[in-house]
N, C-alpha and C positions, 0 to 999 in steps of 0.2 A: 570852784572844781574847773580847771579850764579845759577846753574845747581839745575832742582828741585829734590827731593828726588826720581820720578820714571827716572828721564835719571840715575841717577847716579846708583839704583837698575839694570837697564837695562844694563849699559856699564858693570858692575860688570860679570852679568851672561854670553857677552858675551865671557869670557877668554875662555872657553874650545872648544867653536867655532874659536876663530882666532888660538888658538895651533893646533886644529884638521885640518884647511884649510891650514896651512901654509907651502907651497911648494909643495901644489896639484896643479894640473893639470885639468883647467874648461874650457869646449870648450862652449861659449855661442853662440847661432844662434840669431839673431837680425833680426825679423819678419818682415814681408809686412808690408811697413809704420811707421817703427821703429825712420827711420832717418827723416821722418816730424811730428812725436808725439808732442806735446808741452813738452812733458817728457821728451824729448831726453838727454836736457841739463843735466837731473839728474842723465840719466842713464851714461851718460857718466863719471857724477864727482863718482859716485855710482861703477865703472870699475875701475877708476883712486886710490879711497879707495881700492879695492881688493889687486890691484897692489903692492899698498903701504904695503899692511899687509901679503905681501910675494906669492899671489895666483899667478900664471902661467897661463895667460889669451891665448885661441887662440879665434880669435872673425870670425865669420862668417856672411853675412849680405845677405839677400834676393833680390831678384831685380824683381820677376815677376808683382807686381801691378804698380811698376815704369816702367817698360819696357811697360805695357799695355798701360800704359797712355803715351806714347813717340811713340810707334805705331798709335796711335789714332789721336794723333795731327799731325803727318806726312802723314796721310790718309793712311797708310799700310797697309793690313789684311794681319795677318798671321791666320795658321790652326792650331786646337785644336784635336789631336787626342787619344781618351781615357784619356783624361786630360793632353796630355803633347805637348808643345808646338813643331810643325814642324818648327824646325829654316834654314832658306833658306838665303845665301850669306847677302841680305838686313835685315833681321831680326836680322840676325848675327851682323850685324855692329853699330845696335840699341842696341843689347843689351851688347857689348864691352863699348860703349858711355855711359850708364848708372851704368854699373859697373866701370868704371874708374871716374865721377863723383861721384859716392856715398864712393868709395876706397879713395878718396881727399879728401872727406866733413869728414869720419872718423879720417883721418889723421891730418887734419885741428883742429878736434875737441879736438883729445887727444893729440896735441901741444901745447893748453891754459895753461897759466901760468901765470894770472894777480895778483898784490899782494892781492887784495879783494874779491880772488875766492877761492874756495874750490881748486882748481887747482894749489893753489901758491907753487914752486918750484917744480912742482911732474917732469918736466922734462920725458916723458913718449916715448921711445923709440916704433917703428912701424918697423915691418916689416912684406912686404908679398914680394911675388916672383912664381916661377912656382913649387911651392910644389905641384900639383894636377897634377896626369898624367890621361888623358881618353880616352876613345875608343866611337868611334862612335854607337849612337844606333843600327844602320841600317834601314833594312826594316823588318818591324812588319804590321802581318796583310795584305801584300800587300804596305803597305804604310812605304815609304821614309823619313826617320827624318833628312836626310842631316845631319847638321852642332849641331844637335841636340847630346848630347853624353852621357857616363856614365862614374864614376868613375870608372879606372884602379887601382889604387895604388895613395899613397901618398907618399912624403919623410918626413920619422918620422923622422927618423936621424936628416937632416937638419933643421927643424920643432924645434924638442927639442933644438939642438943647439941652436936656436935663444932664448929661451925660458931660456936655461940657463946662457945666456948673458943679461937676465933680461929683454928682448922686449916682447912687446904683439903681437903674430904673429895674420895678419888681410889674410881672407881668401876670394876670390870674388868667384861665382859660373862660373869660368871659368877652363877648363883644358884644356891640351897641349898634342899634341901626340908625339910618336918619330918622326912620319913625319913632324911636324911643325905646323900643322892647331888648329885651336882654336875649340872649343868646345862650346857650352851650356850646363849647367849643373843645375841640381836641387838642392838648396841652402840646402836643408834640407838630401837631400843626401850629400853634401859635408863634413857637420856638423857631420852626425853619422858616414861616413868614418873617418875623423880627429878625432873624440874620440876614434874613436876603435883602430885605427891606434897609436894612443897615450898611450894606455891604461889610457884615461884620470880617475880622478874619480867621475866627472860628466858633465852630459852633460846639459845643461838649454836652455829652447826653450823660447825665449823670444816672443809672439805675441801679436795680441790684445785681445786678449781672457784670461781671469784669468788661468783657466787651463782647465780639463774635468771636464765635469757635467755629473749627472744622468738624467737616465730619466727624471725625475721630475725638471730639471733643475737646481738643486743642485751641488755645486761647491765640487768634490771629493777631500778630502783633499790627502789622500795617497791610491795609491792599487797598488796590483801588476801589473805582466804583463799577469798574466793569468786571472783576474777580468776585466783588458783593455781591453781584447782582446772579451772580451763577450758584452761588449758596443755597444749599436746600436746608432749612429747617422745619423740624417736629415742633419747637416751642413759639407758639404765634405771637409773644411777647419778643423773639428774637429778630423775626422778619419784621415785626413794625418798627424795631429801633433801625435794622438795616433799610428799609426802607426810607425811614425820615433822615438818614445821614447820606443816603443817595439822592435824594430831592435835595436837600439844600446843594449838594457838590453841585448838579446838572443846574441848579440856578445862579451858580456864582462864587459861593462860598469854598474858601482854599482849602481848609481840612476839616474834617467830622472825628470830634476825638470820641469815643462810648469806653465809660471807666464805671466803676461801680463807688458810689460812697459809704458800702458796708466796708472799704478798705482803708483805715488809716493814712492820710495822707497821698491819697490817688492824686489829688487833682496839684497837691506839690509835684509829684512825683510825673506824671503825664505831661506838665510844661518846664520840668527846670533838671530834665537828666534826659539821654539819650536815647535811652528805650522806653521810657515811658512806663506807664501800668495799663494800659490797655489797648483800645484797637484805636488807629488812626485811618480814616477812609478821606483820601483825594481822588481827583479825576486824574493826575498825574503820578508815576509811582515816585514811591516817598522815598526811595532810592535809584539815583541814577549814574549812568554812567557818560562819561562827558572827557573831550581833551584838554589835556591839563592846560592851563594858563599861567604866565609870572605870578599871577596871585596866589598859585595852588602852591608854593616854593616852599612856606613856612610848614604847611600839611602834610609833604612827602617827606619833609627831613625828618616830621617826626615819624612817621612812618618805617623811615631807614637807617637811619642814624640806629637805634638798638639792636637792628641786625649787622649793621656793620661792624659796630661795636663788640658781638660776637664772633667776628668773621665771617658770616653765611653771606653777607655781601662784598664787593669793592665798596671800599671808602669814597665816595667822588665828595670834591667841596664844592660848597653856594654856588662859588662863581661856574665851576663846571655843572653846576643840576641848573642854572638859569640859562646856559647855551645849549643844554640838551632837553627843556623843559617839553619842546613838541613835540617828543620823544615818545612823551607819557601818556597813559589815558589813568582818570581817576575815577572812583565811586565814590559816589557822593553822599552823604545820608543826612538830611536836614542842616545843610550848608556846611557841615563841615566833612573831609578828605577822610574815607575809612580804610582804603585800599588804592591799590594804584601798580601799574606796572609799564614797561618799556618795551619799544622795537626799535631794534637799528638795522636798516635795512644794508647791506654790505655793497663791495664798490664790483659785486659781481652780478650784482642786481635779479640774482635767482637765490640768494638766500638773504636768512634776514635773523638776528639775534635778538631773542627775548631777554629781558632782565629785569630785574628792582621788582619782583614780583613780593608785595607787600602787603598784610591785612593790619590792622589795629587789633592788639590784645585782645580786648574788649570783642570784636567780631570773629573773631577765630573759628572754624568750624563749621562757619555757614555757606560753603562752594562758591568766596567767592575770589579764591583766586581761581579755580575754574574757570569761574564764570572773565573772568579778564583775559586767562590765556583763550579763551574761546574768542573772546571779543578781539585780540591780536592776531589771531589764526585768519581772520574773517578780514582783515586789515591785510594781512600780506599776501590773501590769493587775491583783491581788487587789486595790488600793485604787481600782480604776475608773479611773484614768489613762489616756489617752487619748495622749498624746504624753511625749515626754522631749527636753529642751534643754541644751544644753552651753554653755560660753562657752569660748574657748579659743584661748593666742596661738601655741603650736607645736607643737601633735597634731594639726594637722587633718584629715591624709591618714587618720592613723589609724579617726578618727572615721568618716569618709566609708567606708572599710572595713568600721564596723561597722552601714550603713545610714542612717548621719545623710545628712543633706541641709543644701546652706550656704541660710540663713533673714537675715532681718533682726531688727533689732531692734526692730520694730515689731509681729511676730510670737510676742514674749515676752507674758508675764503684764506688767501696766501696774505692778503694786511691782517687780518686777525690773529694771522700762527704768527707774523711778527710781532703783536703783541700779548703774546699768552705769558702770563705770568709763573714762571716754573716752582718759585716760592709755595703759591697757591696750590700747585698741584690739581689744579680743576678736573672735575670728570668730564670731558665730552658727549654730550646727546645732542642726536640729532632729530626730526620727526618729518615725514615724507608729507606735504597738502596734496589732499586732493586735486 
């Protein structure tokens, strides 16, 4: 059966992402319950695909929920202090058994290669070892945490060497001390420390939740570290995921993605589509405005040409756009221009024209046009411009909602009156600046 047009278009649009991800290092945290999920085999297939596309992978698996189940089944009672497990020798034995079982499960799944499966011919090499050096947490608040540890350092050189040899590095939440002791570690701490030590391009946290949610329970598609820190969660797991993401960003990881292993294809969606499948946390805003440059010509043309074809905007040649590109401001999202607007100061120096406000169809309805207009108003005010004007045929009501008022051709600067296109019969709207 031939692929549908949608599949072909999607695959074509993955090109920039494939190029951007090739050779990059991603640390992927597989949260509690991931290995028991009905989607686990699909996650494995997606990891194999990333490896095939040249992504350098470090996997960290969580053991907490499975350790709790094992302790309950064995009738062993363990103590938690401020949410951290106190690990005595008996509990440590269970932790080691669970970690070893999960590691073998991951290695076996990544070794698949049946002819009729997505893993056909994959031949993935998985490497694990004593990469994590740990120290004891010690006595905190009068409580001795015994064999509960914290990450002291990671062997970044050793892990990088394995990655250079096209291996997948697998880290368990266990660490070793210079004296030969084994410590039970927090898996999200191991993941964060690995991402920081390797200078990873991404930390990807795959858990049962889709990502971070706001006060209304709606999924946040992206947020800065500062905005994430302000979120209040009643679910302690949400807070833990948020804190891990923020710590990683604050220590130099460019981007942290939070998504669900329960959603089929979430990892591929997150990495190879514009909007992704979960929450992106970064130090800087994911979507930023900036002055346009000559390199943005193609992106701006993609936005304005459909509107020119429908008569909403006046047609501009590429040559004219190249000459006027310094008048444009763009909104950039993950390297892609998703909206633009232009400001043209007039000869009279007290008025400026607003033009070419355009947003990509996939991103309309998010207030980007209003945001760009506000930016242009700020620019105009800094230039001592007193009023903005616009000529429009089909968006009069939108501009009225933004504070413009219907005016006449005679209210425009003389130079602009002479260029007025009688055939378009555009409405004239003016907005006074404070």
